[in-house]
C-alpha positions in Angstrom: 38.9 27.0 67.6 38.9 24.6 70.5 39.6 20.9 69.7 36.8 18.5 69.3 36.4 15.9 71.9 38.4 12.7 71.4 37.2 9.1 71.8 40.0 8.8 74.4 37.9 10.8 76.8 35.2 8.6 78.2 31.8 9.6 77.1 32.8 11.9 74.3 33.0 9.2 71.7 29.6 7.9 72.7 27.8 11.2 73.0 29.2 13.4 70.2 28.4 16.9 71.3 28.6 18.3 67.7 28.7 22.1 67.2 27.5 24.6 69.7 23.8 25.6 69.1 23.2 28.9 67.3 21.9 31.9 69.1 18.3 31.5 69.9 18.1 27.8 69.3 17.1 25.3 72.0 20.2 24.0 73.9 20.6 20.3 74.8 19.6 19.3 78.3 23.2 18.9 79.3 24.0 22.4 78.2 21.2 23.9 80.2 21.9 21.9 83.3 23.3 23.8 86.3 26.9 23.4 87.2 25.9 21.7 90.5 23.9 19.1 88.6 26.8 18.5 86.2 29.2 18.1 89.1 26.8 15.6 90.8 26.4 13.5 87.7 30.1 13.6 87.0 31.1 12.4 90.4 28.5 9.7 90.0 30.3 8.4 86.9 27.9 9.6 84.2 29.9 9.5 81.0 27.4 11.5 79.0 27.7 14.2 81.6 31.5 14.3 80.9 30.7 15.2 77.2 28.6 18.2 78.5 31.4 19.2 80.8 33.8 19.1 77.9 31.6 21.3 75.7 31.2 23.8 78.5 34.8 24.2 79.5 37.1 22.9 76.7 37.4 26.3 75.0 38.6 27.9 78.2 41.0 25.0 78.9 42.4 25.2 75.4 42.8 29.0 75.5 44.7 28.8 78.8 47.0 26.1 77.4 47.7 28.0 74.2 48.6 31.2 76.1 51.0 29.3 78.4 52.6 26.9 75.9 52.4 28.9 72.7 51.9 25.7 70.7 48.3 24.8 69.6 49.2 21.2 69.0 50.6 20.8 72.5 47.7 22.7 73.9 45.3 20.2 72.3 47.3 17.4 74.0 47.0 19.2 77.3 43.3 19.8 76.8 42.7 16.1 76.4 44.8 15.3 79.4 42.8 17.8 81.5 39.5 16.1 80.8 41.0 12.7 81.3 42.2 14.0 84.6 38.7 15.4 85.3 37.2 11.9 84.7 39.8 9.9 86.6 39.9 12.4 89.5 36.2 13.0 89.7 36.0 11.4 93.1 38.3 14.1 94.5 35.9 17.0 93.5 34.6 18.8 96.6 31.8 21.3 95.8 32.3 23.0 99.2 35.8 24.1 98.1 34.6 25.8 94.9 32.6 25.4 91.7 33.3 22.8 89.1 34.7 25.3 86.7 37.3 26.5 89.2 38.3 22.8 89.9 38.8 22.2 86.2 40.9 25.4 85.8 43.0 24.1 88.7 43.6 20.8 86.9 44.4 22.8 83.8 47.1 24.8 85.5 48.7 21.6 86.9 48.7 19.9 83.4 50.2 23.0 81.9 52.9 23.0 84.6 53.6 19.3 83.8 53.8 20.1 80.1 56.3 22.9 80.8 58.4 20.7 83.0 58.4 18.0 80.4 59.5 20.6 77.8 62.3 21.6 80.1 63.4 18.0 80.6 63.4 17.5 76.8 65.4 20.7 76.2 68.0 19.6 78.8 68.2 16.2 77.2 68.5 17.7 73.7 71.2 20.1 74.9 73.1 17.2 76.5 72.8 15.1 73.4 73.6 18.1 71.2 76.8 18.6 73.1 77.8 15.0 72.2 76.7 15.5 68.6 78.5 18.8 68.2 81.7 17.0 67.3 82.9 18.8 64.2 85.5 21.5 64.8 85.1 24.2 62.0 88.7 25.4 62.7 90.1 21.9 62.4 91.7 22.2 65.8 90.5 18.8 67.1 92.2 16.0 65.1 89.8 13.4 66.6 86.7 15.3 65.2 86.5 13.1 62.0 86.6 9.9 64.1 83.9 11.3 66.4 81.6 12.0 63.4 82.0 8.4 62.3 81.2 7.2 65.8 78.0 9.3 65.9 76.9 8.0 62.5 77.7 4.4 63.6 75.6 4.8 66.8 72.7 6.5 65.0 72.6 3.6 62.5 72.1 1.1 65.4 68.9 2.9 66.6 65.5 1.6 65.6 64.4 3.1 62.3 61.7 5.4 63.7 64.1 6.8 66.4 66.9 7.2 63.8 64.6 9.1 61.4 63.4 11.5 64.1 66.9 12.3 65.3 68.2 12.6 61.7 65.4 15.1 60.9 66.1 17.0 64.2 69.8 17.3 64.0 70.7 17.2 60.3 67.7 19.0 58.9 67.1 21.2 61.9 63.3 20.4 62.1 61.2 21.0 65.2 59.2 18.1 66.6 56.0 19.6 65.2 57.7 19.9 61.7 58.9 16.3 62.1 55.3 15.2 62.8 54.1 17.0 59.7 56.9 15.5 57.6 56.4 11.9 58.8 52.6 11.9 59.3 53.2 10.6 62.9 51.3 12.0 65.9 53.3 14.6 67.8 53.3 12.5 70.9 54.8 9.6 68.9 57.6 11.9 67.6 58.3 13.1 71.1 58.5 9.5 72.4 60.9 8.4 69.6 63.1 11.5 70.2 63.3 10.9 73.9 64.1 7.2 73.6 66.5 7.7 70.8 68.4 10.5 72.6 68.7 8.4 75.8 70.0 5.5 73.8 72.4 7.6 71.7 73.8 9.5 74.6 74.3 6.3 76.6 76.1 4.6 73.7 78.3 7.6 73.0 79.3 7.9 76.6 80.2 4.2 76.8 82.3 4.6 73.7 84.1 7.6 75.0 84.9 5.9 78.3 86.1 2.8 76.4 
């Protein structure tokens, strides 16, 4: 099921498209409009037209994002970003280069690439921070391991509460960011932001302590 339009996308909060019409029912004017007319109205800044554009292509955008990312929640984020990009970049649409649908698919592929790149950056950051947090030596061969663990707890305690909670759930309870969002009730984007900022701060503090 494709995500419903968000009020963050201009026009979709004002003109709620509702469910798709059943077979044989009369479609709204926007749904029956030709792609060329939708494109013309979109470029002209018609927000109600954007709602129709969302209805027509959101399912395709969401499907492409799910297939590439493998995460429905992240795919929903990308879908919203795509249609925000459609609205903000509407002045760059050139009908002579292809139809509106193809232009939207192009934006979708770029947003998916951005999401994958961000995931790679997060993974690298987590790996780097994880190397700093993997301080215990099961074989007891590092006599400074106990001191390192105390240092990590000390630096974690200095983080803002939200960042500290996210990192604790990630590293000590081994939860994914989606699971953390479910546990805390925070939006996934908020969890990602807390994790990113907390890891940056923790890594910086631990490195400073080690150099000292």
